[in-house]
N, C-alpha and C positions, 0 to 999 in steps of 0.2 A: 430426435428420441424413437422409440419404437412406437409403434402403432402397435394400442392395446389388444385390435382383435385379430392381431396374430403373436403378442405377445405377454400372455397369461397364464394362472395358474388355475387348473381343473379343481373346480369342488365337487365331487364325485361320492360325497359318503352317502349311502341309504339312510341314514337318522337325518340327515337333512331334510328330506320331504316332508311336506306339510301333513302328507298321511300316517308319519310313524309321531306315535304319544307313547309319553313314558308314565310311568305311575306308581306307588311304593313298592310295586310287586315284580313290575316290565320295565326292564333298562336303567340304566346309571347316568345321570344328567351329565351333560356336554358344554365345554364353554369356548370360543373361537378366543382364546389368549393370545393365539399364535396370530394371527391375522393383525396385520400394520401397515396399514395404506399402498398394497399391492395391485395388480391388477388381475381380478378372477373373472371366471365364467361359469358357472353352474352346467354339468352335465351327468350321464348316466343316471344311477335311480338316486340321482342328488335333487335330480328336476332339471327343466330347460330356461326357467326365468324366476327372479325372484318374484312372490304372490307382492301382488299390489291394494291387499286385503288383509285385514286385521285378521292375526291370528290367537287363537284361543294357545293360554299357558300352558306347559309342557307338553308341546306339540315340539315338530323339529327337534327331538333330542335332548330339549334342555325346557330350564324353567320360564326361562321370558326370551320365547321368539320374537325374531328381529324380522320384518316386514317393511317393504319400501311402500311409504304413503306420500301415491304421487303415480302418473300415469309412464310408462317407459318410453323411450324419444322415437322422433322417425330417424335414419339414417342421416338427412339431411339437416339434422339439428346439431352433431358434434356431441361432444361432452358436454352435460351436461348438471348439471348436482339438483338430486331429493333427498327430501327427509326419511329416513332408517327412525321406525322404533319399533321399540321392545313393549310387548304387552304382557303386562305380569297381575296378578290377583286385583281381576277386573277392571284393570285401565290400559287401552289397547295403545297408549304411549306414555306408559311412565318413566322412560327413559329415551333419548333421542339421539341422535347423532345428522350431518349429512357423509351420504357416501355421492360418488360419482358416475356416470349410467355412461353408454354408448351404445346406440343398434350397429349394428356390425355389417358388411354386406353379403357374409353369408343365411341371411337372418337371423343369428342369436345378439343378445345382448353380453357386454362385459361388464364388471363393475370395478369400482377403485374403494374398498373397503376398510372403516378404519377401526380400530384395534376397540371392542367395548372395553369401559370403565370395569364395570363391575362383572363376576361370575353369579348364578350362569344364565351368560346371554351368547345365543348365536342364530347366524343368518339363516336362514330359509330355504329353500327352493321348493318350486311346482310344477307340475306338468297340469301344459293347459293344453285346452281342447284344440286336437288336429280336424279341421277339413278335410275329409279324404271323398274326389271327386267320386269316385264306385260306390260308396253307400251316404252319401252325404242327404240323404232322404229330405230333398225340396230343399236344402239352404246353398245348392250353387245355380248359379245365373247357367244361361243360355251360353255361355263365352267360356265356360269352364271353371271363371271365378269364383273363391269362396264370398259365403257373406256369414254372419255372425249371431250369435242368437242374442235377445236386449239383455243389457249389463256388459254385454262384452266388445271387443271393437276386433278389426282384424290387423296383425301384426305384421311386420316388415317382410317377412317370406311369402304373403301374400295364403297362408296354409292355418298357419297358428291363430286360435281366437283367446286376446288378452282380456283380462277381467279391463271394464272400463270404470274410473275413479269418478261418483256421481259428485263425490264432494267437490270437485275442483270447481265445477258450474253455480254458481252461487249459493256455495256452502250447503249444497242440496237442498235448498230451502229450507233448511233447521234455523233454526232462530238464536242457535246456541255451539251448540257442538254437534258438525255432521263427521260419520266414522264409517270407512268403507269395509265393505262386506264380500266377500266371494260371490259377482253378480248381483249386487243388491249396496243398499245401503243403510244405516238407522241414525236417527236423532238420539241425541243424551242432551242431559240438563245437568247446569251445575247443583251442585251441591246446596239442602231445600227447598231444590225446585225440581220439579216432576213433569212429563209432557202431557199435554194437551189431548182432547178427544182426536186432531187431525193430526195425530203425532209428531208433528213437525214443532208446535208451540209450547214454549216453556212456561208454567205456571207455580206460583208460589204454592207450599206446602201446609196446608192450614193447620191439620192438628197430627198429633201420632198415631192418629187410625190411618191415614195417607203414608204408605211406606216407611214405617214407622220414623214420620217426621224426617226422615231424610239422615239419621241418627246412626252411626254405624253401631253403637252399643245400644243404651238407654232413653228411652224416651219419654218424660214429664209432661203433665196436661197442667199449667200455671193456670187457675184462672180463665182468662180469654185468649190465652196462647199456649204455649207450649216451650220446654226447653231438653239440651241433651246433655247427658251424664254419662261420667265414666267410671268402670269399676276401680278399685282400689292398688293406686300404682301407676294408673295412665292418667296425664294431661290430656284437655280437650285443644284443640288445634285452633289455630287465626280464623277457620272457616267455622266456627261452632259448632260445627256437626262432627267431626270427623276425631277422633279417639287415638293419640298414637304415643311409643313409648318417649321416654322426657331424654331427651337430646344437647345436652349444652355447649353451643360453639365457642369458643375461645380461640382466641389470637394462634396462642400457642399449646393450645388441646382439643380436643376432643371428645367429651364425655356422655357414656351412655350408661343410661341404668333401668333394669329390664326389672320389672317383677315376680321375683320367685317363684310367684302361682300360677305363671307362664312358662314357665321355664324345669318347673319339676323335670328331672331325669336327663336334663338334657347337658353337655358341655357347651356351650358356646365359646367362637373363636371368630376372629376375622379373615380377610382374603387371604393374608398372611396367617398359615391355623398356629402359628407360635405365640400368636396376640392372642390368650386367652382371657376370660371373665372369672373374676372373683367374688366369690358371694360373700355377705352379713350379714345373711341370715333372713334378713327378710326383700334384698334384691342382688341381684348378679349385674356389678357393675366394669365397665373397661375403658380404660383412657385410652390414647392413641392419640397421635399428633399430625400433622398435617404431610409428613417424609417417611410416615413409618406403616407399619401391618398391612401393608399394601393400598394405602389409599390412595383413589385417584383424585389427583387435580389438575379443570377445566376450566376454560376461558370462555363464556357464552354470553354474547353480546354483553350488558352493563354488571354481570357478575361472575364471582371468581366461586365455582362448587366444587367443594371436596366433597368423594361418594367412597363409602366402602361398606361394605355386606356381614351382617350378624348371619353365622349361620350353626343353628344348634341340632348337635345329632347326641343318639342315645347312647347313655353312658355304655362303658362295656361290663362295670359293675355297680355295685350300692354304692351309692354314697355314702361319704361319714357324718351328713344333715340328713339322714334318714331317707332318702331317694328311695325307692324300690320300685317304685312302676313311673312308667311315661307315658303319654296321653297323644303323642304325635310320631311320627316318625321321622319328620324332619320340620325346621322351623328357619323361616327367612325372613331376616327383619334388613331392609336395606334402610343406610342411612346415610341423610344428607345436609349439609353442611354448606348454608350458601354466603358470602359476603360480598358487598358492595366494591366495585372496581375502583369507584371514583369516591375520592376524599376530597374535602376542606380540613387543610390546617394553616394556622396560623402563630405570628410570631409580629412583636412591636418594636420600638422605641420611639425615646422621649427628643426633640432636638432642644440641648441646654445654650442659648446666646450668650452666654458669657464669656466662653473661650471655642464656642461652636462646638461643642463633643454630639455625642446622642447615647444616652441610657437605650441597652436591649433588658426588653420587661420579662414577663414570665414568659416559656414557652408553652403551649398546646400542643395534644397530640392526635392524629386520627383515631378511629374507634379500631381501626384493622385496617394496613398492618405497616404506617409509617409516620413516623413523628418530621418537625420542623426543627433542622438545628441549627442556631449559628455558633462559628467555628473561630477557633483564635487566628488562623494562618489557613495557608492554600495548599499544607498537607492535609486538611481536613480529618486529623485525626481527634482533636480534643477541642470537644464542646464549652461555650462556656456556662459554667456552673457556681452555685451560689450568689453572690449582693453582683449584680447587673455591671459590664462594664463598661467605660466610658471614652466613645470615640468621637473623631472629627469629623465634619464636611471635609468628604473628598476623599476620605481613608479610604480603605477597599474595605468589604463588609462582606465574607463569606460564610454563605447558607448554604442547605441544601437538605433533601429530603433523607429519612434513612427506614432501613425496614425494619421492623420489630420482630419479624418470623423472614427469617432464610428458605424460598421455598422455589427450589430448583423449577425451571421451566418457565417462569413465568420472565416479563420487563416488563417496565415502567415508561411508562409519558408526563412528562408533566405539558399539561394541556396547558393551561394557563398559570398563569402567576401574577399580579397586582398589590399596589399598596393604597391606600386609606389614611385619611386623615385623622380617625376614628375607629376601635377594635369590628368594627361593624361590617360583615362582609358585605349588606346589601348598598351599603354608602354610597349615594350617586355618585361623588366624585372618585375616581379610579384613575390610576399610571399604571398603565400595562409594561409589563418589563418579557412578559413572553405571553402570547395570545397564539391560539388553535396550533398550538404544538412548535414552533415558532416564538424565535428570540426578536424582539420589535421593541429593543433599545436596543444600539449598537454596542454603548457602554458594557452592559451587562457578556461575562464572558462565560463559556460553561469546560470542566476542567471533566478528564476521565477521570474513572474510578475504579477500585478493586471488585467493587460487588456489585455484578451487574443492576441489582434493585435502586440501588445510589443515586442521586441523580445530587451532582453537585456545581455553584455556581458559585460568582463574583463581580459585584456592581458597585462603582465610586457612592458612598452614604449619601443620602439628600434626604429635604426633607420641604414640604408642602409650604406654598407661600402664603403668607399672612395666617399662616398654620403656628407660631412660636409658641414652645412648652404643650404644644400636644402630642397624643401618640400617634406616632402613626405605623402604624401595622401592615404586612403582610402577610397575602392569601394566596 
């Protein structure tokens, strides 16, 4: 493979620089939708490296600038992963991904950048201070070497002073969140808490008089405590402090309902601008699936995350519903739905000792997106419906997981499959057919499937010893 230090794409657009700011009258936001896993180097007016401190929104030529949350590596480190964060709406890491970084012999860095999941996100470049031997004003040693000011560290070229990420050491001394800034850092607290006098420790907010109680909108004093309330049409999130637009996450669709009071005079659309909102008089509703309207589906840790972006732009002509004024030039509402990656689905049967049959009981399905099916044969085309079938011990039992929603780009893994003598999943007595992703019973046979999300298996019918006429369940 080619060394990325000699095989890279230059990013030299001036708008990428951290000094480039956009606002309602200056510049249009850009989006790195063309970047997709290649190696890049920041050059020219874009800067010489990615910033390693939080960049305010509406900089770097975009709404949500992307910065690197971590220090640059040394040349001896080789290729290392780093978290990249997009800052927006006061959150330095509203969206994040992982990029690869390498320090090159020429004293520069190259980055393998991933494609942002939504617009408008773009990667930032930054000009770092150069220690010049001629005018270093006391920052150069007798040997001619450079030294850097507090909050920065000398780069691999021996001249460039890079920002030092104080948050990497002991979380910067912060009790909760540490945010790296240019040549400095700051501590932040979660919802409902505020920084104490030492600016590091977080304390509970005791009332509406202190930072509005941590509420995003209205704070109400109630006897000896307080509570947050939302304007009509918004809902209180799980943190009990933040008001948000209602989003309904289903396995087949995502539904967003935005109060018309918030979007008067605006046309709403998703990343795919052909997907537009429809007004019912009080709300503007947008319905879309995980496979449409530019929705991006990512797998992060134990979650499947679907994201899109509602954008509101001023209407070109007054609407038929009476909209003749507009109070904002642009509205951005990130939409996120999270689904767990792991599900437990069960199916059961009852052994019949009279003629050694077993009866398949009713089936249950996971919340999203799979169901456990018992099939009539190895074609796995026709599951049992209606009355439970009767099967004999040692007959072939064909079963499998089937997706309720087909989402491209995902794969499934059956981590475990076990039987219990009752319908309880926490039963002490378990018999594993699959454990830690591997078949643990040699009699289990796996079949290939036309659908990459489906998994099909066959095993001889069995029952638990001494558990006659008891339910045997698979999970």
